[in-house]
C-alpha positions as CSV (number, residue, x, y, z in Angstrom):
1,M,10.1,9.7,-15.2
2,L,10.6,6.9,-12.8
3,V,8.8,5.8,-9.7
4,R,12.0,6.7,-7.5
5,D,11.5,10.2,-8.5
6,I,8.1,10.4,-7.2
7,M,7.6,7.7,-4.4
8,T,7.4,8.3,-0.5
9,R,10.4,6.8,1.0
10,D,9.6,7.1,4.6
11,V,7.2,4.2,5.0
12,R,5.8,2.9,8.2
13,L,6.1,-0.9,8.4
14,L,4.4,-3.5,10.5
15,A,5.8,-6.8,11.6
16,P,3.4,-9.9,11.0
17,H,3.4,-10.4,14.7
18,S,2.0,-7.0,15.6
19,T,-1.3,-6.8,16.8
20,L,-4.6,-5.6,15.3
21,R,-4.7,-2.9,18.2
22,E,-1.2,-1.9,17.3
23,A,-2.0,-1.6,13.7
24,A,-4.9,0.4,14.3
25,R,-3.0,2.8,16.6
26,Q,-0.2,3.5,14.0
27,M,-2.9,4.0,11.4
28,R,-4.8,6.4,13.6
29,D,-1.5,8.4,14.9
30,D,-0.1,8.5,11.4
31,N,-3.4,9.3,9.9
32,I,-2.9,6.6,7.3
33,G,-5.5,3.9,6.0
34,S,-3.0,0.9,5.2
35,L,0.5,-0.4,6.2
36,P,2.8,-2.8,4.6
37,V,3.8,-5.8,6.5
38,A,7.5,-6.9,6.4
39,E,10.0,-9.1,7.8
40,G,13.0,-7.0,7.9
41,D,13.0,-5.3,4.7
42,R,11.3,-8.1,2.8
43,L,7.6,-7.3,1.9
44,V,5.2,-10.2,3.1
45,G,1.9,-8.6,3.2
46,Y,-0.2,-5.4,3.3
47,V,-3.0,-4.4,5.6
48,T,-5.7,-1.8,5.5
49,D,-8.1,-0.3,7.8
50,R,-10.8,-2.1,6.1
51,D,-8.7,-5.5,6.7
52,L,-8.9,-4.5,10.5
53,V,-12.6,-4.3,10.5
54,V,-13.8,-6.8,7.8
55,R,-11.5,-9.5,8.3
56,G,-10.6,-8.8,12.1
57,L,-13.4,-7.4,14.1
58,A,-16.4,-8.7,11.9
59,E,-15.1,-12.3,12.1
60,G,-14.8,-11.9,16.1
61,F,-10.9,-11.5,16.4
62,S,-9.7,-9.3,19.3
63,G,-7.3,-6.3,19.3
64,D,-4.6,-8.8,20.5
65,T,-4.8,-11.0,17.1
66,Y,-1.7,-10.9,14.9
67,I,-1.8,-9.1,11.9
68,H,-0.7,-11.9,9.7
69,D,-4.0,-13.4,10.4
70,V,-5.8,-10.5,8.6
71,M,-3.4,-9.2,6.1
72,T,-3.6,-9.6,2.3
73,D,-0.4,-11.8,1.6
74,R,-0.7,-11.6,-2.2
75,V,0.6,-8.1,-2.6
76,L,0.8,-6.1,-5.9
77,Y,3.8,-4.0,-6.2
78,C,6.4,-2.1,-8.5
79,F,9.9,-1.3,-8.9
80,E,11.9,1.8,-8.2
81,D,12.9,1.8,-11.7
82,D,9.5,1.4,-13.4
83,D,8.2,4.1,-15.6
84,I,5.5,6.0,-13.8
85,E,3.3,5.6,-17.0
86,D,3.3,2.0,-16.7
87,V,2.6,2.1,-12.9
88,A,-0.2,4.5,-13.4
89,L,-1.8,1.9,-15.6
90,N,-1.1,-0.7,-13.4
91,I,-2.7,1.1,-10.7
92,A,-5.6,1.7,-12.9
93,H,-6.1,-1.8,-14.1
94,N,-5.9,-3.2,-10.6
95,Q,-8.0,-0.5,-9.1
96,V,-5.8,0.3,-6.2
97,R,-4.7,3.7,-4.6
98,R,-1.1,2.8,-3.7
99,L,1.6,0.4,-4.5
100,P,4.7,-0.7,-2.4
101,V,7.8,0.0,-4.2
102,L,10.7,-2.4,-4.3
103,S,14.3,-2.4,-5.4
104,R,15.3,-5.1,-7.9
105,E,16.7,-7.0,-5.1
106,K,12.8,-7.2,-3.8
107,R,13.8,-5.0,-0.8
108,L,10.9,-2.6,0.3
109,V,12.3,1.2,-0.3
110,G,9.0,3.3,-0.7
111,I,5.2,3.6,-1.3
112,V,3.8,5.3,-4.5
113,A,0.1,6.6,-4.1
114,L,-2.4,8.4,-6.4
115,G,-1.4,11.4,-4.5
116,D,2.3,11.0,-5.7
117,L,0.9,10.7,-9.2
118,A,-1.3,13.9,-8.9
119,T,1.5,16.0,-7.2
120,K,4.7,15.0,-8.4
121,A,4.2,13.2,-11.8
122,P,2.6,14.7,-15.3
123,D,-0.9,15.0,-15.3
124,L,-1.6,12.1,-17.8
125,S,-0.4,9.6,-15.1
126,A,-2.9,10.7,-12.4
127,E,-5.7,11.1,-14.7
128,E,-5.3,7.4,-15.9
129,A,-4.7,6.0,-12.6
130,L,-7.6,7.9,-11.1
131,E,-10.0,6.9,-13.8
132,G,-9.2,3.2,-13.1
133,V,-9.6,3.6,-9.4
134,S,-12.8,5.6,-9.9
135,K,-14.4,2.5,-11.5
136,L,-14.8,1.3,-8.1
137,T,-17.5,3.8,-6.9
138,R,-19.6,3.8,-10.3
């Protein structure tokens, strides 16, 4: 099974010049904890609710600060034609909960999350990924 078979295609995006306030509101309204940052359909970063707090508020930035000042610009990702077993191992190895999904032309086409592995993929994928991510809380 390939990532494209289980990924979420409807992805909310932020622009690098969106503000922390805009990001926080979008996360609140969509009940999500992270957002990819893109210029057009090119992935340039990723921001989490934790980034907003730890890199933003804790450092004294205001709600009007641009996302590019707090985002992670070294983003892990996978390709839509990757095998889900490989992606599950990658998620586990890197101890992340989700990965942006790119086309081979490096265009953002979706997100694959632990939840996708757990509900749409064979049990082994979710177990491997969850075991790796769970090491964070031990």
